[in-house]
C-alpha positions in Angstrom: -39.5 26.1 1.9 -38.7 25.7 5.6 -38.7 21.9 5.3 -36.4 22.0 2.3 -34.0 24.3 4.0 -33.8 22.1 7.1 -33.5 18.9 5.1 -30.7 20.4 3.0 -28.8 21.5 6.1 -29.2 18.1 7.7 -28.1 16.2 4.6 -25.1 18.4 4.1 -23.9 18.0 7.7 -24.7 14.3 7.5 -22.5 13.8 4.4 -19.7 16.0 6.0 -19.8 13.9 9.2 -19.7 10.7 7.1 -16.5 11.9 5.4 -15.1 12.8 8.8 -16.1 9.4 10.2 -14.3 7.6 7.3 -11.2 9.7 8.1 -11.5 8.8 11.8 -11.8 5.1 10.9 -8.6 5.3 8.8 -6.7 7.1 11.6 -7.9 4.4 14.1 -6.7 1.6 11.8 -3.3 3.3 11.4 -2.9 3.8 15.1 -3.8 0.1 15.8 -1.2 -1.0 13.2 1.5 1.2 14.8 0.6 -0.3 18.2 1.0 -3.8 16.9 4.5 -3.0 15.7 5.4 -1.4 19.0 4.2 -4.5 20.9 6.2 -6.8 18.6 9.4 -4.8 19.2 8.8 -4.6 22.9 8.4 -8.4 23.1 11.7 -8.9 21.3 13.4 -6.2 23.5 12.2 -7.9 26.6 13.8 -11.1 25.5 17.1 -9.4 24.9 17.1 -7.1 27.9 19.2 -9.5 30.0 22.0 -9.6 27.5 25.1 -7.9 28.8 26.4 -7.5 25.3 24.7 -4.7 23.3 23.7 -5.7 19.8 22.8 -3.8 16.6 19.4 -5.5 16.7 18.7 -4.1 20.2 19.7 -0.5 19.2 17.7 -0.7 15.9 14.6 -2.1 17.7 14.7 0.6 20.4 15.2 3.4 18.0 12.4 2.1 15.7 10.1 1.7 18.7 10.6 5.3 19.8 10.0 6.5 16.2 6.8 4.5 16.1 5.6 5.9 19.4 6.2 9.4 18.1 4.1 8.4 15.0 1.4 7.1 17.2 1.2 10.4 19.1 1.0 12.2 15.7 -1.9 10.0 14.8 -3.6 10.7 18.1 -3.1 14.5 17.5 -4.8 14.0 14.1 -7.7 12.2 15.7 -8.1 15.0 18.2 -8.1 17.6 15.5 -10.6 15.5 13.6 -12.9 15.4 16.6 -12.5 19.1 17.2 -13.8 19.7 13.6 -16.7 17.3 14.3 -17.5 19.0 17.6 -17.4 22.4 15.9 -19.7 21.2 13.1 -22.1 19.4 15.4 -22.3 22.5 17.7 -23.2 24.7 14.8 -25.8 22.1 13.7 -27.4 22.1 17.2 -27.5 25.9 17.3 -29.1 26.0 13.8 -31.6 23.3 14.6 -32.5 25.1 17.9 -33.1 28.3 15.9 -35.1 26.5 13.3 -37.2 24.8 16.0 -37.9 28.1 17.7 -39.0 29.7 14.5 -41.2 26.7 13.6 -42.8 26.8 17.0 -43.4 30.6 16.8 -45.1 30.2 13.4 -47.1 27.2 14.6 -48.4 29.2 17.6 -49.6 31.9 15.2 -51.5 29.3 13.2 -53.1 28.0 16.4 -54.3 31.4 17.4 -55.7 32.0 13.9 -57.4 28.6 14.0 -59.0 29.4 17.4 -60.4 32.6 16.1 -62.0 30.7 13.2 -62.7 27.5 14.8 -66.5 27.2 14.1 -68.2 26.6 10.7 -70.1 29.9 11.0 -66.9 32.0 11.2 -65.5 30.1 8.2 -68.6 30.7 6.2 -68.6 34.4 7.1 -64.9 34.6 6.0 -65.9 33.1 2.6 -69.1 35.1 2.1 -67.3 38.3 2.9 -65.5 38.0 -0.4 -66.1 40.8 -3.0 -66.7 38.3 -5.8 -66.9 34.6 -6.7 -63.2 34.3 -7.6 -62.1 35.8 -4.3 -64.5 33.5 -2.5 -63.0 30.4 -4.2 -59.5 31.5 -3.3 -60.6 31.9 0.4 -62.0 28.3 0.4 -58.7 27.0 -1.0 -56.8 29.0 1.5 -58.7 27.5 4.4 -58.1 24.0 3.0 -54.4 24.6 2.5 -54.0 26.3 5.9 -55.3 23.1 7.6 -52.9 20.9 5.6 -50.0 23.3 6.2 -50.6 23.3 10.0 -50.4 19.5 10.1 -47.2 19.6 8.1 -45.8 22.3 10.4 -46.4 20.0 13.3 -44.5 17.3 11.5 -41.6 19.7 10.8 -41.4 20.5 14.5 -41.3 16.8 15.5 -38.7 16.0 12.8 -36.5 19.0 13.8 -36.8 18.0 17.5 -35.7 14.5 16.7 -32.7 15.7 14.6 -31.8 18.0 17.4 -31.9 15.3 20.0 -29.8 13.0 17.8 -27.1 15.7 17.2 -27.0 16.4 21.0 -26.3 12.7 21.6 -23.6 12.7 18.9 -22.0 15.9 20.3 -21.9 14.4 23.8 -20.2 11.2 22.3 -17.7 13.5 20.5 -16.8 15.2 23.8 -16.3 11.9 25.6 -14.1 10.6 22.7 -12.0 13.7 22.9 -11.6 13.3 26.6 -10.5 9.7 26.1 -8.0 10.7 23.3 -6.5 13.4 25.5 -6.0 10.9 28.2 -4.4 8.4 25.8 -2.2 11.2 24.4 -0.9 12.0 27.9 -0.3 8.3 28.6 1.7 7.9 25.3 3.8 11.0 26.0 4.6 9.5 29.4 5.6 6.2 27.8 7.7 8.0 25.2 9.5 9.9 27.9 10.4 6.6 29.7 11.6 5.0 26.5 13.8 8.0 25.7 15.3 7.6 29.2 15.9 3.9 28.2 17.4 5.1 25.0 19.8 7.4 26.9 20.9 4.4 29.1 21.5 2.3 26.0 23.6 5.0 24.4 25.6 5.3 27.7 26.0 1.5 27.5 27.0 1.9 23.9 29.7 4.4 24.8 31.2 1.9 27.3 31.1 -0.9 24.7 31.9 1.2 21.7 35.1 -0.6 20.9 33.5 -4.0 21.0 30.5 -2.7 19.2 32.6 -1.3 16.3 34.3 -4.6 16.0 30.9 -6.4 15.9 29.9 -4.0 13.0 33.1 -4.7 11.2 32.5 -8.5 11.6 28.9 -8.1 10.5 29.9 -6.0 7.5 32.4 -8.7 6.4 29.8 -11.4 6.8 27.1 -9.5 5.0 29.6 -8.5 2.2 30.4 -12.2 1.8 26.8 -13.1 1.5 26.1 -10.3 -0.9 29.0 -11.4 -3.1 27.6 -14.9 -3.2 24.2 -13.5 -4.2 25.6 -11.2 -6.9 27.6 -14.1 -8.2 24.5 -16.3 -8.4 22.7 -13.5 -10.3 25.7 -13.1 -12.6 25.5 -16.9 -13.3 21.8 -16.5 -14.2 22.6 -13.7 -16.5 25.4 -15.8 -18.1 23.1 -18.7 -18.6 20.4 -16.5 -20.1 23.0 -14.9 -22.4 24.4 -18.2 -23.6 20.9 -19.5 -24.2 20.0 -16.4 -26.2 23.3 -16.5 -28.2 22.8 -20.3 -28.9 19.3 -19.6 -30.1 20.5 -16.8 -32.3 23.2 -19.0 -33.8 20.7 -21.8 -34.4 18.4 -19.3 -36.1 21.2 -18.0 -38.2 22.2 -21.6 -39.2 18.6 -22.4 -40.2 18.5 -19.3 -42.4 21.8 -20.1 -44.0 20.7 -23.7 -44.8 17.4 -22.4 -46.2 19.3 -19.9 -48.4 21.7 -22.6 -49.5 18.9 -24.9 -50.5 17.2 -22.0 -52.4 20.5 -21.2 -54.2 21.1 -24.8 -55.3 17.5 -25.2 -56.5 17.8 -21.9 -58.5 21.1 -23.1 -60.1 19.5 -26.4 -61.1 16.4 -24.7 -62.5 18.6 -22.3 -64.5 20.8 -25.1 -65.9 17.7 -27.0 -67.0 16.3 -23.8 -68.6 19.6 -23.2 -70.5 19.8 -26.8 -71.7 16.2 -26.6 -73.0 16.8 -23.3 -74.8 19.9 -24.7 -76.5 18.1 -27.8 -77.6 15.2 -25.8 -79.0 17.7 -23.3 -80.6 16.2 -20.5 -78.6 18.0 -17.6 -76.8 19.5 -18.5 -73.5 17.4 -16.9 -70.7 19.0 -14.1 -68.8 20.3 -15.1 -65.4 18.1 -13.7 -62.6 19.5 -11.2 -60.1 20.9 -12.9 -57.0 18.3 -13.1 -54.2 19.1 -10.7 -51.3 20.2 -12.6 -48.2 17.6 -12.6 -45.5 18.5 -10.7 -42.4 19.5 -12.9 -39.5 18.3 -11.9 -36.0 21.3 -11.3 -33.9 21.5 -10.9 -30.1 21.7 -7.2 -29.2 24.3 -7.2 -26.5 22.7 -4.1 -25.0 19.5 -6.1 -24.4 18.7 -7.7 -21.0 19.3 -11.4 -21.5 17.1 -12.1 -18.5 14.0 -11.0 -20.6 15.0 -12.6 -23.8 12.1 -15.0 -23.8 8.5 -13.9 -23.9 7.8 -15.7 -20.6 10.6 -13.9 -18.8 9.6 -10.6 -20.3 6.0 -11.1 -19.2 7.1 -12.1 -15.7 9.3 -9.0 -15.4 6.6 -6.7 -16.5 4.1 -8.3 -14.0 6.6 -7.9 -11.2 7.3 -4.3 -12.1 3.6 -3.5 -12.4 3.2 -4.5 -8.8 5.7 -1.9 -7.5 4.3 -0.5 -4.3 1.9 -3.4 -3.8 4.0 -6.5 -3.3 3.1 -8.4 -0.1 5.4 -8.3 2.8 7.8 -11.3 3.1 6.5 -11.9 6.6 2.9 -11.6 7.8 3.8 -9.4 10.8 6.9 -7.3 11.1 8.4 -3.8 11.2 11.5 -2.4 9.4 14.2 -1.8 11.9 17.0 -1.0 9.4 16.4 0.8 6.1 18.1 0.5 2.7 21.4 2.3 2.1 24.3 3.6 4.1 24.3 3.6 7.9 26.7 4.9 10.5 27.1 4.1 14.2 29.8 6.2 15.8 32.8 5.9 13.6 31.7 2.6 12.0 29.7 2.7 8.8 28.1 0.0 6.6 25.7 -0.5 3.7 22.4 -2.3 3.7 21.5 -3.7 0.3 18.0 -4.3 1.5 15.9 -3.8 4.6 16.0 -5.6 8.0 12.5 -6.7 9.2 12.1 -7.7 12.8 9.2 -10.2 13.3 7.9 -12.9 15.6 9.9 -15.9 16.7 9.7 -18.7 14.1 7.7 -16.5 11.6 7.0 -18.0 8.2 8.9 -16.3 5.3 6.9 -15.9 2.1 7.7 -15.3 -1.5 6.6 -11.8 -2.5 5.8 -12.8 -6.1 5.7 -15.7 -8.6 9.1 -16.9 -9.6 11.7 -19.7 -9.7 14.1 -20.6 -6.9 17.6 -20.2 -8.4 19.8 -20.4 -5.4 19.7 -21.7 -1.8 22.8 -20.8 0.2 24.2 -21.3 3.7 26.3 -18.7 5.4 27.3 -19.0 9.1 24.6 -21.6 9.8 21.8 -19.4 8.3 20.1 -20.0 4.9 19.3 -17.6 2.2 17.0 -18.1 -0.8 17.3 -16.4 -4.2 14.1 -16.2 -6.3 14.1 -15.1 -10.0 11.2 -13.0 -11.4 12.4 -12.4 -15.0 15.0 -9.7 -14.7 14.2 -9.2 -11.0 15.5 -11.2 -8.1 14.3 -11.3 -4.5 16.5 -12.4 -1.6 15.5 -13.8 1.8 18.4 -13.9 4.2 18.7 -15.2 7.8 16.5 -18.2 7.5 16.5 -21.0 10.2 15.0 -23.5 7.7 14.0 -23.7 4.0 11.0 -25.4 2.7 11.6 -25.1 -1.1 14.2 -26.6 -3.4 16.5 -25.1 -6.1 14.7 -24.9 -9.5 11.2 -25.0 -7.9 8.5 -22.6 -9.1 6.9 -20.7 -6.3 3.8 -18.5 -6.1 3.0 -15.3 -4.3 2.8 -15.6 -0.5 4.0 -19.2 -0.7 6.0 -20.2 2.5 9.7 -20.7 1.6 11.2 -21.1 5.1 11.2 -19.7 8.7 13.1 -16.8 10.1 16.1 -17.2 12.4 17.2 -14.8 15.2 20.0 -12.2 15.0 21.2 -11.2 18.4 18.3 -13.1 19.9 15.8 -11.1 17.8 14.0 -12.7 14.9 15.1 -10.7 11.9 14.7 -11.1 8.1 17.1 -9.5 5.7 15.1 -8.8 2.5 16.6 -7.6 -0.8 15.4 -6.8 -4.3 17.7 -6.7 -7.4 17.1 -5.6 -10.9 19.8 -7.6 -12.6 22.7 -6.9 -10.3 21.5 -3.5 -9.1 20.1 -3.4 -5.6 16.7 -1.7 -5.3 15.1 -0.1 -2.2 12.4 -2.6 -1.1 10.5 0.1 0.8 9.3 1.4 -2.6 8.1 -2.0 -3.7 6.3 -3.4 -0.7 2.7 -2.5 0.0 1.7 -0.1 2.8 0.6 -2.0 5.9 
């Protein structure tokens, strides 16, 4: 019973620690991912630090970096809390194992004393012969046999418990060292955050001095982006118009085929009836009654409320596949962080919309298609390229490319390189958008978690 109790306790705590270890591993992975994003932003900020003119990219990168540093501190706090739970559990385990070991040693000492009192064969025989009857004597013999076996097991329990105790003490010591290291890292990150907030304050002071020029830059940027977005929507509208015309042409062709088939059936029926009437008259028989007119077959018409982009089975299948990957689409760049989110933004008195997300990445980073599709448009605006890829009723847009490595009409596959990113305000940035028809979607809800 003692062994079962110890074994159950050990296995329970082992499984609990395994779950905690898994959680710790996930927190560590998340912290490392955040650190990579911080380092990427810092590299780009270092490149643009000498610029006298403040840019939107710089402000977005700095604000995002501070947000990521706060996230990192939150993750470290979670790691510390996780370790505190481990330390508490392992401390309790050590206390329990020490108690178990003390009890096992006490019981074992009692066995040794009993064995010493009955250590020779004569004493054992006298213990057996002192029984009142044969049945009791048999039980005493079995007791002596079992006692010897149990004493050996008890010694094994003591060794096993001592081994478990030593292991838990080592783990506990490791936990304490990890906590000390995390507390040091936490203080270091808080210090870095304070310095970056001071840098942010200086940037905001610089922003106040350059606010007039900055507002003008936003207005210019807004006009440029609006021009690009109009071109993209116009390209999407053309795709819808092409799909609509194709669907209507196919519907008209189908209707004509049905009409011709009905006409042929009507002529054949009239000829057959004329022959039947002529035969009846020749044989002086009653003229057969004319059959009821055959009901015209229903012709499939294009339902104008349907999405023409999914009119074909292939397009419908591609749309469904794209939609089923919501939340798990790969990022359009291998490494990057979102510095401007989807929707409305405001800087001072200037406001603008972002129809997608802005991703800051490495210099010359490869831009990848996020899903299988067909390139339907390659545009050029202000010396930068954009690529429009169709996925059934969905479209993805990749703006601010320095070069393009695909052609219009080309089929592309998931993660296929389609070009390289250009710099905006000396920072490599990709503007990424997703449309359902002509309605912009928030890409954050479509891309996979890092």
